C-alpha positions as a Python dict, from the first residue, in 0.01 Angstrom:
ca = {
    (1, 'M'): (0, 0, 0),
    (2, 'R'): (220, 256, -230),
    (3, 'V'): (249, 277, -642),
    (4, 'D'): (611, 245, -768),
    (5, 'D'): (561, 339, -1109),
    (6, 'C'): (297, 356, -1408),
    (7, 'G'): (287, 380, -1733),
    (8, 'F'): (112, 299, -2089),
    (9, 'G'): (-43, -57, -2002),
    (10, 'W'): (143, -135, -1695),
    (11, 'I'): (124, -20, -1305),
    (12, 'V'): (397, -130, -1038),
    (13, 'I'): (239, -189, -692),
    (14, 'D'): (445, -279, -351),
    (15, 'G'): (720, -397, -603),
    (16, 'R'): (491, -601, -802),
    (17, 'R'): (389, -521, -1188),
    (18, 'Y'): (25, -588, -1304),
    (19, 'E'): (-39, -501, -1666),
    (20, 'R'): (-473, -538, -1666),
    (21, 'D'): (-665, -200, -1470),
    (22, 'L'): (-694, -253, -1127),
    (23, 'I'): (-866, -132, -792),
    (24, 'L'): (-699, -67, -480),
    (25, 'A'): (-937, -79, -196),
    (26, 'G'): (-928, -181, 172),
    (27, 'G'): (-540, -272, 110),
    (28, 'R'): (-551, -508, -127),
    (29, 'V'): (-534, -521, -539),
    (30, 'I'): (-839, -621, -717),
    (31, 'A'): (-663, -728, -1036),
    (32, 'D'): (-827, -770, -1380),
    (33, 'W'): (-1084, -501, -1332),
    (34, 'W'): (-1275, -413, -1591),
    (35, 'R'): (-1603, -192, -1649),
    (36, 'K'): (-1916, -332, -1767),
    (37, 'E'): (-1928, -84, -2068),
    (38, 'G'): (-1579, -26, -2150),
    (39, 'H'): (-1478, 297, -2085),
    (40, 'N'): (-1781, 420, -1922),
    (41, 'L'): (-1755, 393, -1477),
    (42, 'G'): (-2084, 331, -1344),
    (43, 'M'): (-2165, 199, -992),
    (44, 'G'): (-2180, -134, -1027),
    (45, 'D'): (-1782, -154, -1128),
    (46, 'L'): (-1703, -1, -776),
    (47, 'T'): (-1866, -260, -525),
    (48, 'A'): (-1527, -343, -404),
    (49, 'V'): (-1441, -4, -346),
    (50, 'L'): (-1831, 39, -207),
    (51, 'A'): (-1740, -272, 20),
    (52, 'A'): (-1412, -110, 161),
    (53, 'A'): (-1577, 233, 212),
    (54, 'P'): (-1297, 530, 159),
    (55, 'D'): (-1318, 837, 235),
    (56, 'V'): (-1171, 940, -101),
    (57, 'L'): (-1129, 731, -461),
    (58, 'V'): (-916, 825, -660),
    (59, 'I'): (-978, 735, -1050),
    (60, 'G'): (-714, 713, -1327),
    (61, 'T'): (-925, 752, -1642),
    (62, 'G'): (-652, 662, -1870),
    (63, 'Q'): (-309, 816, -2011),
    (64, 'A'): (-515, 957, -2276),
    (65, 'E'): (-826, 1013, -2026),
    (66, 'R'): (-1066, 852, -2221),
    (67, 'M'): (-1259, 626, -1920),
    (68, 'E'): (-1540, 848, -1855),
    (69, 'V'): (-1679, 895, -1499),
    (70, 'P'): (-2079, 997, -1573),
    (71, 'P'): (-2237, 1208, -1353),
    (72, 'E'): (-2494, 1000, -1206),
    (73, 'T'): (-2205, 801, -1079),
    (74, 'R'): (-2034, 1087, -930),
    (75, 'R'): (-2365, 1207, -734),
    (76, 'A'): (-2420, 847, -631),
    (77, 'L'): (-2046, 859, -493),
    (78, 'A'): (-2102, 1200, -305),
    (79, 'E'): (-2462, 1108, -155),
    (80, 'K'): (-2253, 780, -5),
    (81, 'G'): (-1976, 1067, 124),
    (82, 'I'): (-1691, 903, -94),
    (83, 'A'): (-1506, 1173, -195),
    (84, 'L'): (-1396, 1176, -575),
    (85, 'E'): (-1094, 1256, -743),
    (86, 'V'): (-1048, 1231, -1138),
    (87, 'Y'): (-695, 1233, -1344),
    (88, 'D'): (-462, 1113, -1614),
    (89, 'T'): (-368, 774, -1450),
    (90, 'A'): (-45, 901, -1394),
    (91, 'T'): (-130, 1204, -1183),
    (92, 'A'): (-355, 958, -996),
    (93, 'C'): (-121, 725, -934),
    (94, 'Q'): (91, 1028, -788),
    (95, 'R'): (-238, 1173, -596),
    (96, 'F'): (-319, 817, -431),
    (97, 'N'): (17, 779, -303),
    (98, 'Q'): (-16, 1155, -107),
    (99, 'L'): (-345, 1058, 10),
    (100, 'A'): (-226, 737, 159),
    (101, 'A'): (71, 866, 289),
    (102, 'A'): (-103, 1141, 510),
    (103, 'G'): (-349, 831, 667),
    (104, 'Q'): (-629, 897, 441),
    (105, 'R'): (-881, 627, 390),
    (106, 'V'): (-845, 624, 12),
    (107, 'A'): (-926, 373, -255),
    (108, 'A'): (-826, 388, -633),
    (109, 'A'): (-957, 260, -979),
    (110, 'F'): (-720, 241, -1264),
    (111, 'H'): (-754, 247, -1622),
    (112, 'L'): (-434, 177, -1739),
    (113, 'T'): (-434, 208, -2158),
    (114, 'C'): (-664, 479, -2327),
}
């Protein structure tokens, strides 16, 4: 799985364009992803990621980095042995591709707008 391109409000994965937030986990796209508290990422928002049991989770917090990853979410992921990398969405897309190409078990959660 590869992120081909992304911009404000859209992302292209393996040639297919999506226009809503999404998760990449376990070799599949979970489209139309949204958090229970909007711009606050909680563990309950990551059930698909947890089921895939990645070694690394890359978070794209939006073009203006408005989505927050609170300390309790960061701690819970660390306790589960999942390394967390948090970036603006464009950088997160690049990082996901780097880790996937290196053979890492990586998942991603991308906020595509603000």
